[in-house]
Steps between C-alpha positions, in 0.01 A plus 500: 500500500777260552705413199288731288591565144671844425227757440511687173138598444500841666272654221223259645560608857761597746568380862401742760813676621568445869510875565163528345358213718631669810315817416173302444489268803367751757199571285383145513467495884577797704402776254206316355270806451292579196647802323134625435420512879618853575338562835733284718857441551519156321344635184718805491820303549394289200418801296826671582686189385303492177576861421866453572498211257316709247770765511775230467345341197435850344868601574617194289302606183509887534139547586316690770370274781140604441538360140555137620195277534565166676361188327536118522773491233586618151230288343236697690689827433496422121129428515423812700691715254360372178146423594491805724610738225260329249194539732596858600579628146254311279347840405843607371571212269492126459856414401795344688849432372737242649772249392477136414764410761335659798424306816182293486341727765504777236415292190216309662358834642497646140337192361221522748454853401482403138207275581327805635542704184850649543755533222844361586813533302787257588821606356768274362855481625824443314711197525669646810165555670490877464191702398563785272400846622410587132254204502348649825460829338332360203249300715382786714190666387252764637312212655797352696458561871779262627850361404644213705873403452703308756839583654686175467347188351446218742630236264780636293592805722517758224444862599282710288574866403269656754633844485419531140164323549394718799585824317300387198199403710513825702523704171183316367301543817484120546532350860807289522503186727806292559520152657818543696490191707833375357818702545404788733802575708739331259414724202476876495131581551321827602141559423563874459806460265315241278179700499297194625139547631438155645753241610457143643738357773528178687681440823580138443719586202731701717551273809193610676183282575249351262147642490593873494552750230434857406358712218654849443232734392619846393332775710339655196345169414344478834372859528344485153324161570679318214502176701213304632515266791452135425459379863239668722410492863621778721694747292836405605824612321351824383190326385691299232552177675259398780593236751697444833861549418756217561699709745789252553533457126488879441770549760705226325462663168631840639787313657582328168483823314733686739753215466467502122545878481822472715651199345345438160749668283796319652316164502399561130861529399585171681213309349586625152860375537381152617233489233751585226746244626225221479399628152850515360579160625201323368533678160865405470477133620184390332400530127157601386412724781296810450466816720142615506451873537735792457833455683442861628317687645387194708402412854842424664391168646331370179644243264266320250659248268365242263692177443479351152434108446380459867164408629402794717278333772767221546768762532322685780419162678859390487626840610244513786724290727775764493315827432151645510440672167200543279419514131300812514285720725313360805195699398473272185586158679145382451517541127655242284702574195783727397561832685279774346788741564754303290239445238443874474869544456497262210692218679418170318292257704764235519735751654236653715402159644863448611542824681620559854457807709782546760409760759796595723432673831630661817642183644643348180865429533787443259532146614125445420555646150781258448297195623204602277731543200641149567157346520376664183802413295479142632135461453473652143785295386349183638158558358656577155704178510169324494339710227493344144461863364812599681690196355369584156618860533835375625550286195443794282165414360220756467269526794173683535459540871 
């Protein structure tokens, strides 16, 4: 894209890394075999590539290769985890516990199960976006079969206390699912250390291709039949997800995971420094700016701010010539109204409607951060100059915004 705006929406998607693309290209043309065709060389080459990628993704999250099931993305993985456990364990209980700020793939799956007679508890979060382990403990009953809590929130970037939550679930004999699409590689994450039973991942959130993801399914969950397949037709992926695998996509996922494992920690420190520089500048140069979510622990590339006395849609429109940002999650873009995540955190609607999510990424530079900071300061100041409410506030008169 010539003269494209600066990209700061990396929570929505990331560009495919050139090293990832190089790994993928042969599997579109020369090595085009079906990984399920195991009686000839073309199929075997595809299968070997898939199994290498499976080991690479597993290595990023501390899993065994045979515990990774490839899917079309984290949304399918979330559905498979939640509906799959519900179907397989309906004789054990009819209760699921989750959090109000989870990804829509989790929340909508739970809503569908409610219509089928399941009981769902959606826990509140505090003003920083964190769920209390004590509230989780109080919500679990002898009918609870699944707990679902995400790693890093896709809107405000806050990181939940997964170590405490995982230990609690394990002690109570409840399966623990984690939507880990955001933050893997940047944030410490090990399915073993966190005592996670199922975890969802997506390649396009870590500079891999769109349309491929994975579900980690602990070996014990598989052997005890505690997850029911939701797609049928050939018994692929250990019988848990039938369908011809997207071999180029899977290969790209493996390559992206390897790069993230090798470089993620260093990259996270760089992003955090750039993110903090942008945050500090905007908070110091502009009045009435609110940081949404805990300052730490937080996804290193996430900055979510609300700008008082500014029309949110107009702010995004005016900024769009300089920078691509969003007001919330791409998964909720079809739904009008304030962010349900910010609402759950108690952010007033007026502030929520004027929120901007900045998502810094692998190719973000210090010069870009400077340019974005310039654009935000100029745009917010200009919009406020035209605001009667801002003029009233500046004159010292009471304003209910």
